C-alpha positions, 0 to 999 in steps of 0.5 A, a space after each residue: 567408708 571410703 579409705 582410698 583417700 584417708 589423708 584428706 579426711 584425717 587433715 580436716 579432722 585435725 583442723 577442726 580441732 585446731 580451729 576449736 583449739 584456736 578459739 579456747 587458747 585465745 580464751 585462756 591465753 592469759 593462764 600460765 603455761 601447764 595450768 590449762 587442761 586443755 588449749 590449742 594443741 591440745 583440742 587440736 591433738 584430739 580431733 585428729 585422735 578423733 580421725 585417727 580412731 574413726 579410720 581404724 574402726 572400719 566402720 563398726 562403731 566400737 573403737 570411736 565409742 570406745 575412745 570418745 569414753 577413754 577421752 570424757 574420762 581422761 578430760 573429768 579427771 583433768 577438769 576435776 583436779 582443775 576445779 579442786 585447784 581454782 573452785 572455779 566450774 565450768 565444762 565448757 572446753 571439756 565439752 568443746 573438746 569431745 566435740 572435736 573429738 566426734 566432728 574429727 571422726 565425721 570427717 573421717 568417715 566421709 561427712 568432711 564438709 558436715 564436719 568443717 561446718 560442725 566445726 565453724 559452729 562450734 567455734 562461733 558458739 564458744 565466741 559468742 560467750 561475752 554477747 549471750 551473757 550481755 544477753 541473758 543480762 538484759 532479759 527479764 523473767 516476762 521475755 523468755 516467758 514470752 519467747 517460750 510460750 511463741 516455741 509451744 504454740 509453733 513448734 509443739 502445738 501447730 504441728 499437731 492441729 489437723 490440717 483440714 476444713 469443717 465447720 459451717 461454709 468449711 471455714 474453720 481450718 485449725 493448723 491454718 488459723 493456728 499458723 497466723 496466730 503464730 505469724 502475728 504473734 511472732 510480729 508482736 514480739 519483736 516489736 515488744 523487743 523493740 519498744 523495750 530496747 528502744 524506748 528509753 534511748 531513741 526518739 518517738 519516731 523509732 519508738 513508733 515504728 517498734 510499736 506498731 510491730 507489736 500493735 499501733 493501736 496501742 501506740 496511739 493510745 500510749 502517745 494520746 496518754 502523753 499528749 494529756 500528762 505533756 509528755 513530749 511535743 505535741 507535734 512530735 507524737 502526732 508525727 509517731 503517731 502517723 508513723 505508726 500507723 504507716 508502720 500498720 500498712 507495711 505490716 500488713 502487706 508483709 503479711 499479704 505477700 507472705 500468704 497471698 502474693 496474688 494480692 499484692 498488685 491490688 493492693 498496692 496502690 491504695 496501701 501505697 497511697 494510705 502508707 505515702 500520707 503517713 509518711 507525708 504527715 509524719 514527717 510535717 508534724 515531726 519537722 515541726 517539733 519543738 523537742 525530742 521527746 523521749 517517752 516510755 511506752 509500756 506494751 503487756 506481754 503479747 504472748 500470754 496464752 489468753 492472748 493467743 486463744 483470743 486471738 484464734 477465736 477472733 479470726 475464726 469468728 472473721 473467718 466464719 462471719 466473713 465467709 457466710 457474708 460472700 455466701 448470702 450476700 455476696 461482695 456487698 455483705 463481706 465489705 461490711 463485715 471487712 468494715 466492722 470487723 477491721 475497725 477491731 482488728 485488721 490483723 484478724 479479718 485480713 487474714 481471713 479474706 487471705 485465707 478465703 481468697 486461697 479457697 476461691 474468693 475473686 482476687 479483686 473482692 478480697 484486695 477490696 475487703 482487706 483495704 476496707 479494713 485497713 480504713 476503718 481500722 484507721 479512722 476508728 485509730 483516729 477516733 481513739 486519738 480524740 477520746 484518749 488524747 489532748 484536744 489538739 492532739 486528737 484532732 490532728 490525728 483524726 485529721 490524719 486518719 480522715 486524709 489516709 482514709 482518703 487515699 486508700 479509697 482513691 488508691 482503690 478507685 485508681 486500681 479499678 479504673 486500670 483493672 487490677 480490682 
């Protein structure tokens, strides 16, 4: 322990206590004098006491521990008496005071920066009481379940999976496959929350953007149903659908940028052209709308474990088929798999091709395969709009899909002509 400059540590300990005490005192500022067990000054002194006990301790830890136990017993008596009188049960201030003591001791033990940062975090968490309670009021059981499942598959499952390749063509790496599952699940969860929190209070545009993070196919199906039920103006629904397809392009580029930055340059033109067409047509249709429709779109819980396992199986299948097609048939075989698999799920085939590019697949070939998957997926959504929506909605959506597909193909041609592919 550094005993050359004890004053600095003790002053830091006092400041820590006063900071935490400031928040507690402000919260209870309406209480009458003498009714608080611990407030601004008391918690300030508790932080200073933590520093003093650490200074006296000399490094053994016994004095600090004894002081902590004594303080806990003292606070227990004080808060116990308060609970008996007010019948209000809350130990937050007691825990805050114990934190102030521990952080004060840490400051004198030579960790002033960590202790000060900890005090700021404690004070901020205490101040967030109302926002946290408001958040709890808005969370439903299925959202909490989804969040815990996301933590389960990322924090618990992911680290224990083997990080090695096996199977045919050594195409399967359990940890890499599951990490991609976590990535897609997280994006879907964000989109799920966006749909819930924006859907009932915002227009079709924001609803489409939020929904595209979860599933642009789900947006297409929902808006097609709205068109049949005459929920809102058809032009607005077509514009929102095109905006969701633009979100698909952006999401795919985010995934590519995060996992395979070397593919960003080759894909910039085809995805940029598709994105430009989607945004332009979306703007045209949204400006033509007669009214600002505000429908509700319902998405299923994106984090059911069954869905995660299904996506993992789909991704593994795409990996095997893509690797086999590339090995046996060359780029042409891979492009065929990308078109068929991409129509069903652009994420799975894109992630499989990205993994192959990390294992030696030519960047140009990988980029063409990802672009083909996105084009096929867009065309399929156009077909879904025709089948599931009102005739005029389906025709206009298919027109947008065809324009996006042509733009993507043109982007591939330009990229190839200038040597990016």
